[in-house]
C-alpha positions in Angstrom: -4.9 12.7 -2.0 -2.9 12.7 1.9 0.6 12.3 1.2 1.1 12.2 4.8 -0.9 9.6 6.4 0.9 9.6 9.6 3.2 11.9 11.8 7.0 10.5 9.5 8.4 13.0 11.5 8.3 11.6 14.7 9.5 8.6 13.8 12.3 10.0 11.8 13.9 11.4 14.7 13.2 8.8 17.1 14.8 6.7 14.0 17.7 9.3 14.1 18.7 9.2 17.4 18.2 5.3 18.0 20.5 5.5 15.1 23.1 7.5 16.9 22.8 5.6 19.5 23.8 1.8 17.7 21.1 0.5 19.2 19.7 -2.7 17.0 17.2 -5.1 18.9 18.1 -8.5 18.4 15.9 -10.6 16.5 13.5 -12.6 19.1 12.4 -16.0 19.2 8.8 -14.9 19.1 6.3 -12.4 18.3 5.9 -10.6 21.5 2.8 -7.9 20.8 2.5 -5.6 24.2 4.9 -3.5 25.9 6.3 -6.8 27.8 8.1 -10.3 26.9 6.4 -13.5 26.7 2.6 -11.5 28.1 0.1 -12.9 25.6 0.4 -15.4 22.7 3.3 -15.2 19.9 4.3 -15.8 16.3 1.2 -19.2 16.4 -1.3 -16.7 16.1 -0.4 -15.2 12.1 -1.1 -19.3 11.1 1.6 -20.8 8.7 3.9 -19.1 6.9 6.2 -20.9 5.2 6.6 -19.4 1.4 3.8 -17.1 2.0 4.1 -13.9 1.3 3.9 -11.5 4.5 2.9 -8.2 4.3 5.2 -6.1 8.2 3.1 -2.8 8.6 5.3 -0.2 9.8 8.5 -3.0 10.3 11.1 -0.6 12.1 14.3 -1.6 12.8 13.1 -5.3 10.2 13.7 -7.8 13.5 10.2 -9.5 13.3 10.6 -9.4 9.6 13.5 -11.6 10.4 12.3 -13.8 12.5 9.9 -14.7 10.4 12.0 -15.6 7.9 14.1 -17.1 9.5 12.6 -19.0 12.2 8.8 -19.4 9.9 9.6 -19.5 6.0 8.2 -16.6 5.3 8.7 -13.8 2.7 8.5 -10.8 3.9 8.1 -7.3 2.6 8.9 -4.7 5.7 7.9 -1.6 5.2 8.1 1.3 7.1 7.8 4.9 5.9 10.5 6.1 8.5 13.6 7.0 6.6 15.8 6.6 9.8 14.0 3.4 10.8 14.8 1.8 7.3 18.2 2.6 7.4 18.5 1.0 10.9 17.4 -2.0 9.3 19.3 -1.9 6.7 22.4 -2.1 8.6 21.8 -4.9 10.7 19.4 -7.3 8.3 19.8 -5.9 4.9 21.3 -8.8 2.8 18.5 -10.8 5.1 17.3 -14.0 2.9 13.5 -13.5 2.5 13.0 -10.3 3.5 12.8 -7.4 1.1 13.1 -3.6 3.4 11.3 -1.0 1.8 10.9 2.8 2.8 7.4 3.5 1.0 3.7 4.5 2.5 1.9 1.1 3.4 -1.1 1.7 1.8 0.7 3.4 -1.4 3.0 0.1 -1.5 0.1 -2.3 -1.0 -1.9 -0.5 -4.1 0.6 -1.5 -6.5 1.9 -5.2 -4.6 0.9 -8.4 -5.7 -1.8 -9.0 -2.9 -0.5 -10.6 0.3 -1.2 -13.9 2.3 -0.7 -12.2 5.4 0.2 -9.1 6.9 1.0 -8.0 10.4 1.7 -5.2 12.1 3.6 -4.8 16.3 2.3 -1.7 18.2 2.6 0.0 14.8 -1.5 0.3 13.6 -2.0 3.1 15.8 0.8 5.3 14.2 -1.1 5.3 10.8 -4.9 6.8 10.2 -6.9 3.1 9.7 -9.0 5.1 6.6 -5.3 5.8 4.9 -4.5 2.2 5.6 -7.7 -0.3 5.8 -8.7 0.6 1.9 -5.7 -0.7 0.8 -5.4 -3.7 3.3 -8.6 -4.6 2.0 -7.6 -4.6 -1.7 -4.1 -5.7 -1.0 -4.6 -8.8 0.9 -6.1 -12.5 -0.6 -9.0 -14.2 0.6 -8.7 -15.3 3.8 -5.6 -14.0 4.4 -4.7 -13.3 8.5 -4.1 -10.3 9.2 -2.9 -9.7 13.2 -2.2 -6.0 14.7 -1.0 -4.8 18.4 -2.5 -0.9 19.4 -2.3 1.3 22.1 -5.4 0.6 24.2 -4.5 2.2 27.4 -1.4 4.9 27.7 1.2 5.1 30.4 -0.7 8.0 32.1 -4.3 5.3 32.4 -5.8 7.4 29.9 -7.9 5.1 27.6 -9.2 4.3 24.0 -11.4 7.4 22.1 -14.6 5.9 21.2 -14.6 8.8 17.3 -11.6 8.1 14.6 -9.7 11.1 15.3 -5.4 10.4 15.8 -4.3 11.8 19.6 -1.3 13.1 21.1 1.0 10.5 22.5 4.9 10.7 23.2 8.0 8.0 22.0 9.5 7.7 25.0 13.4 7.0 25.3 15.8 6.5 28.2 17.7 9.9 29.2 15.9 11.5 25.9 13.5 14.0 25.9 9.7 12.3 24.8 9.1 12.8 20.9 5.7 14.0 20.6 3.9 12.5 18.0 0.1 11.5 16.2 -1.7 8.3 17.3 -5.4 6.4 16.6 -6.3 4.7 20.0 -9.4 3.6 19.5 -12.2 1.0 21.4 -12.0 -2.6 20.8 -16.3 -2.0 19.7 -14.9 1.2 16.9 -12.1 -1.3 15.8 -13.9 -4.2 14.7 -16.7 -1.5 12.9 -13.8 0.0 10.7 -12.3 -3.5 10.2 -15.8 -4.6 9.9 -16.7 -1.7 7.2 -13.5 -2.7 5.0 -14.1 -6.6 4.5 -12.8 -7.9 7.2 -13.9 -10.4 9.9 -13.0 -9.9 13.7 -11.8 -13.3 14.9 -10.6 -11.7 18.5 -9.8 -8.8 20.3 -7.1 -9.6 23.4 -5.8 -6.8 25.7 -2.3 -7.6 26.9 -1.5 -6.0 30.2 2.0 -5.2 31.6 2.9 -7.0 34.7 3.1 -6.3 37.9 1.6 -2.4 38.9 4.1 0.1 37.9 3.0 1.1 34.4 -1.0 0.7 33.5 0.0 1.0 29.8 -2.4 -1.6 27.6 -2.3 -3.3 24.7 -5.1 -4.8 22.3 -4.0 -7.9 20.4 -6.5 -7.6 17.3 -6.9 -10.8 14.9 -8.8 -10.3 11.8 -9.3 -11.9 8.4 -9.7 -11.3 5.2 -13.4 -11.8 3.7 -14.3 -13.6 0.4 -14.2 -10.8 -2.3 -17.1 -10.2 -4.3 -16.9 -12.0 -7.3 -17.9 -9.6 -10.3 -18.8 -10.6 -13.5 -16.2 -10.3 -16.4 -15.1 -6.7 -17.2 -16.1 -5.9 -21.2 -13.7 -3.6 -23.5 -13.6 -2.8 -26.9 -12.3 -0.4 -29.8 -13.4 3.3 -29.3 -14.5 3.2 -33.5 -14.1 1.2 -36.0 -10.5 3.4 -37.7 -7.6 1.8 -37.1 -5.4 4.5 -35.4 -3.6 7.6 -36.8 0.5 6.5 -36.6 1.4 9.4 -34.7 -1.0 8.3 -31.7 1.0 4.6 -31.8 2.5 5.3 -28.8 1.0 6.0 -26.2 0.7 6.3 -22.0 -2.0 4.9 -19.5 -2.0 6.1 -16.2 -3.7 3.9 -12.9 -4.5 5.9 -10.2 -5.4 4.3 -6.9 -7.1 6.3 -4.4 -9.3 6.2 -1.0 -12.3 5.6 -3.2 -10.8 3.8 -5.9 -9.6 3.6 -9.0 -9.8 7.2 -11.9 -11.6 5.9 -14.6 -13.2 8.7 -17.1 -15.9 8.3 -20.4 -14.6 9.2 -23.7 -17.2 10.8 -26.3 -17.2 7.4 -27.8 -18.7 5.6 -25.0 -15.2 3.9 -23.1 -14.0 4.2 -19.9 -10.4 4.7 -19.9 -7.6 5.5 -17.5 -5.6 8.7 -17.5 -3.5 9.1 -21.0 -2.8 10.3 -24.4 -0.1 9.8 -27.0 3.7 10.5 -26.4 4.7 13.9 -28.1 7.8 13.8 -29.8 11.2 14.2 -27.4 9.3 13.5 -24.5 9.5 10.6 -22.0 7.0 8.6 -20.3 7.5 9.5 -17.1 6.7 13.5 -18.2 3.8 12.8 -21.0 2.2 10.9 -17.9 2.6 13.8 -15.8 1.3 16.2 -18.5 -2.0 13.5 -19.5 -3.0 13.7 -16.0 -2.7 17.2 -16.3 -4.4 17.9 -19.4 -7.2 15.6 -18.6 -8.2 15.3 -15.3 -6.3 18.8 -13.1 -4.5 16.7 -10.9 -0.6 18.0 -10.5 2.0 14.8 -9.7 5.9 15.0 -10.5 8.3 12.6 -11.3 8.8 11.1 -8.6 5.9 10.1 -8.1 5.6 8.4 -11.4 6.1 4.4 -11.8 6.6 2.6 -15.3 5.0 -0.9 -15.4 6.4 -1.6 -18.8 5.5 -1.5 -22.5 2.6 -4.0 -24.3 2.2 -3.8 -27.9 -0.3 -5.1 -30.5 -1.6 -4.4 -33.8 -4.5 -2.6 -35.3 -6.1 -2.5 -38.6 -1.4 -3.3 -39.6 -0.2 -0.4 -37.0 1.9 -1.5 -34.4 0.7 0.5 -31.3 3.0 0.9 -27.9 1.6 1.3 -24.9 3.0 2.4 -21.5 1.7 1.7 -18.1 2.0 3.5 -15.6 1.2 4.0 -11.8 1.2 7.2 -10.5 1.7 7.4 -6.2 1.3 10.9 -5.2 -1.1 13.8 -6.8 -2.4 16.9 -5.5 -5.8 18.3 -6.7 -9.4 17.1 -7.5 -9.7 15.8 -10.7 -12.6 17.4 -12.7 -13.4 17.6 -16.9 -11.3 20.0 -18.6 -12.0 22.2 -21.6 -11.8 20.9 -25.1 -10.6 17.2 -24.2 -12.1 14.0 -25.7 -12.8 12.5 -21.8 -14.1 13.8 -18.7 -16.9 12.7 -16.1 -13.9 11.8 -13.8 -15.1 8.5 -11.2 -13.4 6.6 -8.6 -14.7 3.2 -9.1 -14.0 0.5 -6.7 -11.5 -2.1 -7.9 -14.5 -5.1 -7.5 -16.8 -2.3 -9.2 -15.4 -1.5 -12.3 -17.8 -0.5 -15.4 -18.5 -2.0 -18.6 -16.4 -1.2 -21.7 -13.4 -0.3 -20.3 -11.1 0.6 -23.7 -8.8 -1.5 -24.9 -5.5 0.0 -24.1 -6.9 0.4 -20.5 -8.1 -2.8 -20.1 -4.7 -4.1 -20.7 -2.6 -2.0 -18.4 -4.7 -3.0 -15.4 -4.8 -6.9 -15.9 -1.4 -6.7 -16.3 -1.4 -4.3 -13.3 -3.2 -6.2 -11.2 -4.0 -9.6 -12.9 -6.5 -10.7 -10.3 -9.0 -8.6 -11.9 -11.6 -9.6 -13.9 -10.7 -7.7 -17.0 -11.1 -9.5 -20.5 -8.7 -7.6 -23.6 -7.4 -8.3 -26.7 -3.7 -10.0 -26.1 -0.3 -8.2 -26.2 3.1 -8.4 -25.6 3.9 -7.4 -21.6 7.9 -5.7 -21.4 8.4 -5.0 -17.4 10.9 -2.1 -16.6 12.1 -3.6 -13.6 11.0 -6.4 -11.6 12.0 -7.8 -7.7 13.2 -11.1 -8.8 15.0 -9.8 -11.7 13.7 -12.6 -13.8 11.2 -10.2 -16.0 8.7 -11.1 -14.7 6.2 -8.0 -13.4 6.6 -6.8 -10.1 6.7 -3.8 -7.8 9.2 -1.4 -7.5 10.9 0.5 -4.5 8.4 3.0 -3.8 8.0 6.7 -1.6 6.3 8.1 1.4 5.2 3.6 5.0 3.8 3.4 8.2 5.9 4.3 10.8 7.2 2.1 13.1 6.7 1.9 17.2 9.6 2.2 19.5 11.5 -0.9 19.8 13.2 -2.2 23.0 
């Protein structure tokens, strides 16, 4: 799995230069999707946003997110991969009510967050590999959620879009500064529509926003799409491995959610259940350490503690034995899953979230149900206690994640 879905180093340098200049863009009266104020439609194309959870992909210095919170009552998660862009946002608007700023990979964040009711990106979509971002948006938006984004169509030299999904070199320009090279996916409207349709979206409109006057040939595409209805799969059953109770030393264990671009990683136990990677916690071992060890022992994937987010503890009773399971999400790893010698779980496969197999192991089903309550997973009851939450009220919620789409230049 790639841990660099975008050329974040370029945007880190750009953000650093803007920090040094002390440039803080003002909160606008509307969202301008193109390169010139007042060109094309504004914020209204996102629809009513009051009280809705909204994702800003590649939020840069955060001024658009603040506009949505102040003027429209939205609850905005503003996500950017560049630490310097993130710092600019925190410096200017870090205490803004209704806005949460995250320095993260947008796709990785979506795989762990509660589904959003709207998403948008202002001139940042072309900075992200669509094959990395669109699967996560598909799974991370509720049915009917709007997705509105603007992306480069024709650059300042008049070079038009490509008909293949490959990045090309473009430049980030600042007045009186050397241009910063970066990668962008500059695609035709037809190709954007195909990619979106293939990932469960309906494209409602594509509009070209041209800069007024003849001084610049730059053109921006404004794409309006909507998340189609998720296919409602049948309820997924779960069952014990055997009729025998667990032995006492196995009463504390971990289970890891590994969600890649191809889906959720599950393996088949020799007793027939489908399971997340995981196993018993060894004496003196941390939960994160147990996840890293079990992931390597069972699948061959390599991770480190910094790429592990603990969800919380699940407690139930099996034949008089107290069973404690700690759920975790693995946000970064290396390698490809493969069967390992001497392990009881193998046949590792990626499964789409809307096509999970029948017969999940109970503990795995319980973890998936607290990670994504919208999944149609049946399981015996268990008491869940989250380790951390967004609101601080004890409700399950995402924690600070690492690695998001870098934002575009702001003016």
